[in-house]
N, C-alpha and C positions, 0 to 999 in steps of 0.2 A: 224820237228819243227811245221808242219802241224796240222798233224798226233797227237801228245802232245797238242795242242791248242783241239783236238778234241773231245778228251779223258775229257780233263778237263770242256768242254763245258758240254759234255754228263752227267757229273759226278753232277756238278753244278743243271742241270735238276734233275736229280736224287734225290738230298738233299730237292731239292724244292717240289719235288711232296713225299717225305717221312714226310715234315714238314707239308704239305698241307693236308697229311693224318690222320698225329694226332692231327692238329689243328681240322678233323672235329670230328675225334673219339672222342676228348673232348666236344665237342661243343654237339653231341650228347649225352654221357655219362651225362655231365652236365644236357642237357634236362629230361634226363630218373630221375637222382636223384631230380630235383628240382620235376617231377612229383609225384615221391616216399615219398618227402617229404608231399607235400599237401596232398596227399591221408593218412598220417600217425597223422600227427599232427596237433591239432587244440587247438587254443585259443579263451575262450570264454569269451563276457561281462558275468554280471554277472547280475542275477536281484536284483533290491534291494527292501528289506522287505516295505512293506505298514504301519506295527503298528509293530515299533518298540517304544521301552521305554527305557528309564531308573531310576530304582529306582520305577518304576510303573507312570513317569512321561513323559509323553508321544512326543515322537521326532517330529517336524513338517516336514513328508518327503516330503509333495506336495509343499513346498517351494521351488525351484528349486535350490536356492544358497543350503541348506542345504541337497536336494535331491544328488547333483553334489561333493559336499565334504563327502560325507558319500559314494559313487562311487568311490572317489579317494583311502579311507583309505579302504573301501573291498575289493578292487583291488588289494593296495599293499599289504595286509596283506595276502590272498588267493593264488596271484602268488610268495610269498616271500616263496616258499613251505619249505628250510631247515630249516629256524626261526622258521616257525609256527609252523611244525611240533614237535620242540623240545616244542616251549611252550604248545604241549599238552602233553607230557613226563612231562614233570615237574611240570605243572600243577595237574595232579594226586597223587603227593608227598604235595603239600604244601596246596591244597585248602583245604584239613581238618582243616588244623591246621587254617587259616588265617579264614574259615566261622567259625569257633566255636567260636573267638576270636568276631567277628561283631556280633550275634547272643547276644552273651553278654553282648557287648555294644547296643543292638538293633537298630545297624543299619543295612541298606536293602545291601543284600549280593551281589549285582553289584557291590560294592564300591571294592569285591574282584577282578576284571578287572584292578582298578587303581593302584594293584600293580604289573598284567601285562606287564601296558603300562611303569611304570617308570624304572622297571630293568629285567622284564621279570625270574623274581626268581633271578637274580643272583645278588652277592654282590658286584657293580660296581661304579665306582667314575668318576662325570661328569667333565667336564672344570670348572665346578664354585666349586666344593668341594662339592659338594652333594656325601653323599655317602650311601652305604647299603642297603636292599632291598628296602625300601621305600625314599630310596635318598632324607636324610633331611641333609640338613646342617648344620654346629656343632652349630652353635646360638638357630635354633630351635630345634634341638632335646636335646639341657641341657633344654629351656622353655619347653617339654613335656617329663622332667622327665628321661632323657636317659642318663648314664654315658659315659664320652668322654674324654679319654686322652690317652698318648704313649702308657699305654698295654692294657686297656680295652676301645670298642670304641662298646657299643651297640645297635649303624645303624646297625652293623652285627649280629644282634642276632633276629633271625626272629618273637618270641614270642613279646619280650620287643618293640621292635620296628612297630609290628602290634599294641602291646598298644599305642601307641606312635599316631600313625596315627589315629587312633581310636578317640581318645581324642582331634586333630586335626578338625577329621572330625564332631563330636559332639560341638564342638565351632564355627565352619564356616555356619552351622546347623543352629544355633543358630541366626546366622546376620545374614542368607538368609531368613529362613524360608523355601527355597528350597535345595533338594539335588544335583539336577545338579549342583547348580551352587555352594553348595557346594564343589561337586569334582573340577571343573575349577579352584576353588580357591587355589585348590593343586599345581596348574603349576605358578597361575600371584600372587598369595597372596592373602589373606581377604582383606585388606588397596587397594591394587592394582586392585581387582574386584569392589570394592564398589565405589573407583573413574570413572572407565569406566561408569559404571553403571549409578552416578550422570550427566558425561558430555554428553552421548548418550541419556539420559533421556528414558531408557524401563528397562523393569525390568527381563526380559529373558538373557537368555545365546543365545541363536539363535538368539537374535536379534542385537548382539552386533558386532561391528569390531574390533575384537584383532590384535596382534600381529601373525607372521604366528604360532609358536607354540601353542600359549593358542589357536588359532581358532581351531587347528588340534583335539588339545588335547579330547574333550568328542567323537568326530565323531571316533577318535582311538578307545577310549577304547569301545565304539557300534560296531565297527567291529571287532574289537577282541573279544568281548561276544558273537556275533552273529558266529562265526567261531569255539569258542572253543565247544558252547552251542551244534553244529550240525555240526560236523567235515564231515561226511559223505555228506551231503549238498553239500558242499564244496569241495570236492574228495580227502579227508583225509582218507586214510584206515592203520588199525594197530591193532594190536592182543595184548591180557591182558597183555602178558607177554613182551611186546613191551614197554608200560609204566613204568614211574619211583614209587615206591611205598613208602608211610615213612617208616624212618629206625628207625626199632625197638632198643630201648636204655634203658640205666640203666644212675640214675642222684646220680653223687657225690655229696655233700653239703660240701663246704671248707669254716672256716672261719679264716684263716690266710692266710700267704705268703709261693709262691710257689716258692723256689729259682731257679728249673729246673724243666721245664714241658716233655722235654725227658725222665728224668728221672722217673718221676710224672706217665708220659704215660707209662712203660714200669711197675710198681710196680702192676697198673691197668690192666696187661693183655694185654696191646695196646701198639699204636705205638704213634708217636709223628705226622705222618701224618694225622691218624683217628684222634685223637685231634682235632688238627685245623682244619680239614674237618668238623666233627659233632660241631666247636665252636670256629667259624670265629672270632665270638667277643673278640678273646683274640689274640693282636695284638704283642705280644713280645714272648720269649721263658723264659717267668719268669711272676709270680703273686705278684706284691708288695699290702699286704693288710694291709697297717698301723692301719686302724681302722675298722679293722674285719670285713667288711663287710662279709657278708651269701651270695656266689658264688654258682651257681648249673652248675657244668660241665657234659659235658653226652659223657658217651662212648658207644660203641657196647652192647648188652647185652651179644651176644656169643661170644667174642675176637674179632679180625679183620675181621673175614671173613663174609659177609651176609649167614643166617641161608640157608640153603636147604629149596626150598618151597616158602618162602616168596613171589615171585612173581608169584605164579600158587595160593594157594590153602589155604594159612593163609588169614586173617580178616584183614585190615588194623589197624594198631595199633592206637592209640585214639594220642593226641598232650601230650605228660608229664604235660603239666600244664596250666590252664586254669585262668587268671588272670579276675575276674570278679570287675569291673570300681565302685570303692568309691563312686564316686558322679558324675553324670548329668551335664556337665556342660554348 
Protein backbone atom coordinates (compact mmCIF):
# COMPACT_ATOMS: atom_id res chain seq x y z
CA UNK A 1 0.00 0.00 0.00
CA UNK A 2 2.79 2.41 0.95
CA UNK A 3 4.61 1.52 -2.25
CA UNK A 4 1.55 2.36 -4.31
CA UNK A 5 1.16 5.70 -2.52
CA UNK A 6 4.81 6.53 -3.18
CA UNK A 7 4.43 5.78 -6.85
CA UNK A 8 1.27 7.93 -7.05
CA UNK A 9 2.99 10.79 -5.26
CA UNK A 10 5.94 10.63 -7.64
CA UNK A 11 3.51 10.59 -10.58
CA UNK A 12 1.75 13.71 -9.31
CA UNK A 13 5.05 15.51 -8.88
CA UNK A 14 6.05 14.52 -12.40
CA UNK A 15 2.77 15.79 -13.80
CA UNK A 16 3.17 19.10 -11.99
CA UNK A 17 6.68 19.39 -13.36
CA UNK A 18 5.51 18.74 -16.91
CA UNK A 19 2.71 21.31 -16.56
CA UNK A 20 5.13 23.91 -15.23
CA UNK A 21 7.50 23.16 -18.09
CA UNK A 22 4.70 23.67 -20.63
CA UNK A 23 3.61 26.86 -18.89
CA UNK A 24 7.18 28.17 -18.95
CA UNK A 25 7.56 27.20 -22.58
CA UNK A 26 4.27 28.91 -23.38
CA UNK A 27 5.36 32.09 -21.64
CA UNK A 28 8.65 32.08 -23.49
CA UNK A 29 6.83 31.43 -26.77
CA UNK A 30 4.33 34.23 -26.12
CA UNK A 31 7.13 36.62 -25.28
CA UNK A 32 9.01 35.76 -28.49
CA UNK A 33 5.79 36.03 -30.49
CA UNK A 34 5.00 39.45 -29.03
CA UNK A 35 8.50 40.75 -29.79
CA UNK A 36 8.25 39.41 -33.33
CA UNK A 37 4.86 41.05 -33.75
CA UNK A 38 6.12 44.40 -32.48
CA UNK A 39 9.15 44.26 -34.76
CA UNK A 40 7.02 43.72 -37.88
CA UNK A 41 3.68 45.45 -37.37
CA UNK A 42 3.24 49.20 -37.20
CA UNK A 43 0.21 51.46 -37.21
CA UNK A 44 1.04 55.08 -37.89
CA UNK A 45 -0.82 58.23 -37.01
CA UNK A 46 -1.43 60.34 -40.11
CA UNK A 47 -0.30 63.80 -41.05
CA UNK A 48 -3.26 66.13 -41.54
CA UNK A 49 -2.72 68.21 -44.70
CA UNK A 50 -2.47 71.93 -44.00
CA UNK A 51 -4.00 73.06 -47.29
CA UNK A 52 -7.31 71.29 -47.74
CA UNK A 53 -10.08 72.63 -49.90
CA UNK A 54 -13.41 71.56 -51.30
CA UNK A 55 -14.21 73.03 -54.73
CA UNK A 56 -11.43 75.56 -54.10
CA UNK A 57 -13.11 76.68 -50.88
CA UNK A 58 -10.58 76.58 -48.06
CA UNK A 59 -10.98 74.23 -45.09
CA UNK A 60 -10.06 75.81 -41.71
CA UNK A 61 -7.80 72.96 -40.57
CA UNK A 62 -6.20 75.11 -37.87
CA UNK A 63 -9.54 75.01 -36.04
CA UNK A 64 -8.96 72.22 -33.47
CA UNK A 65 -12.47 70.81 -33.98
CA UNK A 66 -12.13 70.61 -37.77
CA UNK A 67 -8.64 69.16 -37.46
CA UNK A 68 -9.77 66.40 -35.12
CA UNK A 69 -12.82 65.60 -37.23
CA UNK A 70 -10.61 65.42 -40.31
CA UNK A 71 -8.17 63.19 -38.43
CA UNK A 72 -11.03 60.81 -37.60
CA UNK A 73 -12.25 60.48 -41.19
CA UNK A 74 -8.78 60.25 -42.69
CA UNK A 75 -7.77 57.55 -40.20
CA UNK A 76 -10.95 55.50 -40.64
CA UNK A 77 -10.80 55.55 -44.44
CA UNK A 78 -7.05 54.94 -44.61
CA UNK A 79 -7.15 51.90 -42.33
CA UNK A 80 -10.39 50.44 -43.68
CA UNK A 81 -8.15 49.00 -46.36
CA UNK A 82 -10.50 46.51 -48.01
CA UNK A 83 -13.23 49.09 -48.58
CA UNK A 84 -10.91 51.88 -49.68
CA UNK A 85 -9.03 49.61 -52.10
CA UNK A 86 -12.35 48.73 -53.73
CA UNK A 87 -13.14 52.45 -54.01
CA UNK A 88 -9.91 52.96 -55.95
CA UNK A 89 -10.87 50.15 -58.33
CA UNK A 90 -14.46 51.31 -58.90
CA UNK A 91 -13.47 54.98 -59.20
CA UNK A 92 -11.38 54.13 -62.24
CA UNK A 93 -14.51 52.78 -63.94
CA UNK A 94 -17.05 55.44 -63.00
CA UNK A 95 -15.17 58.71 -62.59
CA UNK A 96 -14.88 59.36 -66.36
CA UNK A 97 -18.68 59.35 -66.68
CA UNK A 98 -19.26 61.50 -63.57
CA UNK A 99 -16.47 63.95 -64.39
CA UNK A 100 -17.92 64.52 -67.87
CA UNK A 101 -21.36 65.20 -66.40
CA UNK A 102 -20.05 67.65 -63.79
CA UNK A 103 -18.10 69.49 -66.46
CA UNK A 104 -21.17 69.75 -68.68
CA UNK A 105 -23.15 71.33 -65.82
CA UNK A 106 -20.23 73.58 -64.83
CA UNK A 107 -20.06 72.03 -61.37
CA UNK A 108 -16.68 71.62 -59.59
CA UNK A 109 -15.01 68.26 -60.10
CA UNK A 110 -14.83 67.65 -56.33
CA UNK A 111 -18.52 66.76 -56.33
CA UNK A 112 -17.60 63.35 -57.70
CA UNK A 113 -16.48 62.50 -54.17
CA UNK A 114 -20.05 63.06 -52.94
CA UNK A 115 -20.96 60.00 -55.00
CA UNK A 116 -18.20 58.02 -53.31
CA UNK A 117 -19.43 58.72 -49.77
CA UNK A 118 -23.08 58.26 -50.75
CA UNK A 119 -22.82 54.80 -52.26
CA UNK A 120 -19.25 53.78 -53.03
CA UNK A 121 -20.38 53.44 -56.69
CA UNK A 122 -22.91 50.78 -55.69
CA UNK A 123 -26.66 50.62 -56.10
CA UNK A 124 -27.54 50.58 -52.42
CA UNK A 125 -30.81 51.00 -50.55
CA UNK A 126 -30.69 52.88 -47.24
CA UNK A 127 -32.94 52.13 -44.23
CA UNK A 128 -34.83 55.34 -45.13
CA UNK A 129 -35.47 54.09 -48.67
CA UNK A 130 -32.86 56.22 -50.44
CA UNK A 131 -31.73 54.19 -53.45
CA UNK A 132 -29.26 54.01 -56.28
CA UNK A 133 -25.86 55.48 -56.95
CA UNK A 134 -26.74 58.94 -55.63
CA UNK A 135 -29.12 57.73 -52.90
CA UNK A 136 -32.27 59.61 -53.89
CA UNK A 137 -35.50 59.05 -52.01
CA UNK A 138 -38.40 58.54 -54.41
CA UNK A 139 -40.01 61.98 -54.00
CA UNK A 140 -36.72 63.80 -54.66
CA UNK A 141 -35.94 61.55 -57.62
CA UNK A 142 -39.28 62.45 -59.21
CA UNK A 143 -38.72 66.13 -58.46
CA UNK A 144 -35.45 66.06 -60.43
CA UNK A 145 -36.83 64.22 -63.43
CA UNK A 146 -36.13 60.56 -62.74
CA UNK A 147 -38.65 57.85 -63.58
CA UNK A 148 -39.48 55.61 -60.63
CA UNK A 149 -41.97 52.75 -60.82
CA UNK A 150 -42.06 48.98 -60.38
CA UNK A 151 -40.36 48.27 -63.71
CA UNK A 152 -38.12 51.29 -64.23
CA UNK A 153 -36.15 53.04 -61.51
CA UNK A 154 -33.69 55.56 -62.90
CA UNK A 155 -32.07 56.08 -59.51
CA UNK A 156 -30.13 52.95 -60.58
CA UNK A 157 -29.09 54.57 -63.88
CA UNK A 158 -25.66 56.15 -63.51
CA UNK A 159 -25.96 58.76 -66.25
CA UNK A 160 -29.53 59.83 -65.50
CA UNK A 161 -29.14 59.85 -61.72
CA UNK A 162 -25.96 61.92 -62.11
CA UNK A 163 -27.96 64.40 -64.20
CA UNK A 164 -30.47 64.63 -61.35
CA UNK A 165 -27.72 65.11 -58.75
CA UNK A 166 -26.18 67.89 -60.85
CA UNK A 167 -29.53 69.68 -61.05
CA UNK A 168 -29.79 69.46 -57.28
CA UNK A 169 -26.27 70.87 -56.77
CA UNK A 170 -27.02 73.82 -59.05
CA UNK A 171 -30.21 74.59 -57.14
CA UNK A 172 -28.40 74.32 -53.79
CA UNK A 173 -25.56 76.56 -54.97
CA UNK A 174 -28.12 79.13 -56.08
CA UNK A 175 -29.58 79.05 -52.54
CA UNK A 176 -26.28 79.28 -50.64
CA UNK A 177 -23.74 80.79 -53.04
CA UNK A 178 -21.21 78.34 -51.58
CA UNK A 179 -20.22 74.92 -52.90
CA UNK A 180 -19.40 73.45 -49.48
CA UNK A 181 -22.87 74.31 -48.18
CA UNK A 182 -24.40 72.97 -51.39
CA UNK A 183 -22.63 69.65 -50.82
CA UNK A 184 -23.59 69.54 -47.12
CA UNK A 185 -27.23 70.17 -48.01
CA UNK A 186 -27.21 66.95 -50.04
CA UNK A 187 -27.14 65.16 -46.69
CA UNK A 188 -29.43 67.33 -44.56
CA UNK A 189 -31.57 69.02 -47.22
CA UNK A 190 -31.63 72.62 -48.40
CA UNK A 191 -34.33 73.77 -45.99
CA UNK A 192 -32.81 71.87 -43.07
CA UNK A 193 -29.43 73.51 -43.62
CA UNK A 194 -30.99 76.95 -44.04
CA UNK A 195 -32.76 76.55 -40.69
CA UNK A 196 -29.53 75.65 -38.93
CA UNK A 197 -27.60 78.57 -40.45
CA UNK A 198 -30.32 80.94 -39.32
CA UNK A 199 -30.67 79.40 -35.87
CA UNK A 200 -26.93 79.36 -35.14
CA UNK A 201 -26.33 82.73 -36.84
CA UNK A 202 -23.31 81.61 -38.88
CA UNK A 203 -22.58 81.44 -42.61
CA UNK A 204 -20.03 78.61 -42.86
CA UNK A 205 -20.52 74.84 -42.71
CA UNK A 206 -17.42 74.63 -40.51
CA UNK A 207 -19.04 76.87 -37.85
CA UNK A 208 -22.19 74.75 -37.58
CA UNK A 209 -23.05 72.16 -34.95
CA UNK A 210 -25.11 69.56 -36.79
CA UNK A 211 -26.33 66.01 -36.36
CA UNK A 212 -23.61 63.33 -36.29
CA UNK A 213 -24.01 62.26 -39.92
CA UNK A 214 -24.01 65.76 -41.41
CA UNK A 215 -21.25 66.83 -39.04
CA UNK A 216 -19.04 64.13 -40.56
CA UNK A 217 -20.27 64.49 -44.13
CA UNK A 218 -17.94 67.10 -45.66
CA UNK A 219 -14.93 65.79 -43.70
CA UNK A 220 -15.61 62.30 -45.05
CA UNK A 221 -15.75 63.73 -48.58
CA UNK A 222 -12.43 65.51 -47.99
CA UNK A 223 -10.81 62.35 -46.60
CA UNK A 224 -11.94 60.29 -49.60
CA UNK A 225 -10.72 63.00 -51.97
CA UNK A 226 -7.32 63.03 -50.27
CA UNK A 227 -6.84 59.23 -50.30
CA UNK A 228 -8.15 58.62 -53.83
CA UNK A 229 -6.10 61.52 -55.19
CA UNK A 230 -2.84 60.34 -53.60
CA UNK A 231 -3.08 56.58 -53.02
CA UNK A 232 0.63 55.90 -52.51
CA UNK A 233 0.82 58.59 -49.83
CA UNK A 234 -1.65 56.50 -47.81
CA UNK A 235 -0.09 53.12 -48.53
CA UNK A 236 -2.25 51.92 -51.43
CA UNK A 237 -0.42 50.09 -54.18
CA UNK A 238 -2.03 48.54 -57.22
CA UNK A 239 -1.20 47.77 -60.81
CA UNK A 240 -2.98 49.14 -63.83
CA UNK A 241 -4.69 45.82 -64.46
CA UNK A 242 -5.97 45.67 -60.85
CA UNK A 243 -8.37 48.53 -61.56
CA UNK A 244 -11.86 48.30 -63.06
CA UNK A 245 -12.31 50.02 -66.41
CA UNK A 246 -15.37 51.44 -68.20
CA UNK A 247 -17.07 48.60 -70.04
CA UNK A 248 -17.44 49.08 -73.81
CA UNK A 249 -21.12 48.91 -74.70
CA UNK A 250 -23.43 49.13 -77.65
CA UNK A 251 -26.82 50.76 -77.16
CA UNK A 252 -30.16 49.49 -78.43
CA UNK A 253 -32.96 52.06 -78.44
CA UNK A 254 -36.47 50.70 -77.89
CA UNK A 255 -39.79 52.58 -77.84
CA UNK A 256 -42.14 49.63 -77.36
CA UNK A 257 -42.87 47.10 -74.63
CA UNK A 258 -40.61 44.11 -74.01
CA UNK A 259 -42.61 41.20 -72.64
CA UNK A 260 -39.62 38.97 -71.87
CA UNK A 261 -36.19 40.45 -71.11
CA UNK A 262 -34.61 36.99 -71.07
CA UNK A 263 -35.64 36.42 -74.69
CA UNK A 264 -34.70 40.03 -75.54
CA UNK A 265 -31.19 39.50 -74.19
CA UNK A 266 -30.76 36.23 -76.09
CA UNK A 267 -31.96 37.88 -79.30
CA UNK A 268 -29.12 40.40 -78.91
CA UNK A 269 -26.52 37.65 -78.37
CA UNK A 270 -26.31 38.26 -74.63
CA UNK A 271 -27.97 36.88 -71.50
CA UNK A 272 -30.26 38.09 -68.74
CA UNK A 273 -27.44 38.45 -66.19
CA UNK A 274 -25.37 40.78 -68.37
CA UNK A 275 -28.47 42.73 -69.38
CA UNK A 276 -29.37 43.43 -65.74
CA UNK A 277 -25.77 44.21 -64.71
CA UNK A 278 -25.42 46.82 -67.46
CA UNK A 279 -28.97 48.15 -66.99
CA UNK A 280 -29.74 47.95 -63.26
CA UNK A 281 -32.56 50.50 -63.72
CA UNK A 282 -34.62 47.68 -65.28
CA UNK A 283 -36.21 46.31 -62.11
CA UNK A 284 -38.34 43.45 -63.47
CA UNK A 285 -38.04 40.77 -66.16
CA UNK A 286 -40.20 42.79 -68.55
CA UNK A 287 -40.60 46.40 -69.69
CA UNK A 288 -44.09 47.77 -70.17
CA UNK A 289 -44.03 50.90 -72.28
CA UNK A 290 -47.56 52.15 -73.02
CA UNK A 291 -46.30 55.72 -73.59
CA UNK A 292 -43.69 54.68 -76.19
CA UNK A 293 -40.83 56.19 -74.21
CA UNK A 294 -37.43 55.80 -75.86
CA UNK A 295 -35.22 53.70 -73.60
CA UNK A 296 -31.51 53.15 -74.28
CA UNK A 297 -30.51 49.62 -73.28
CA UNK A 298 -26.84 48.67 -73.04
CA UNK A 299 -25.18 45.47 -74.20
CA UNK A 300 -21.54 44.49 -74.34
CA UNK A 301 -20.04 45.48 -77.67
CA UNK A 302 -18.62 42.02 -78.32
CA UNK A 303 -21.07 39.59 -76.80
CA UNK A 304 -20.90 38.34 -73.23
CA UNK A 305 -17.11 38.35 -72.81
CA UNK A 306 -14.96 41.33 -71.85
CA UNK A 307 -12.74 41.92 -74.90
CA UNK A 308 -9.13 40.77 -74.40
CA UNK A 309 -6.72 43.63 -73.78
CA UNK A 310 -9.35 45.99 -72.38
CA UNK A 311 -7.56 46.20 -69.05
CA UNK A 312 -4.14 46.69 -70.53
CA UNK A 313 -3.69 48.53 -73.81
CA UNK A 314 -6.96 49.95 -75.09
CA UNK A 315 -7.96 53.55 -74.36
CA UNK A 316 -10.79 54.03 -71.89
CA UNK A 317 -14.18 54.04 -73.61
CA UNK A 318 -16.03 57.33 -73.28
CA UNK A 319 -19.51 57.55 -71.70
CA UNK A 320 -22.11 56.51 -74.27
CA UNK A 321 -24.26 59.58 -73.58
CA UNK A 322 -23.60 63.03 -72.25
CA UNK A 323 -26.57 65.16 -71.28
CA UNK A 324 -25.92 68.88 -71.39
CA UNK A 325 -28.24 70.81 -69.11
CA UNK A 326 -31.00 72.71 -70.90
CA UNK A 327 -31.01 75.39 -68.24
CA UNK A 328 -29.05 76.47 -65.21
CA UNK A 329 -31.27 76.26 -62.16
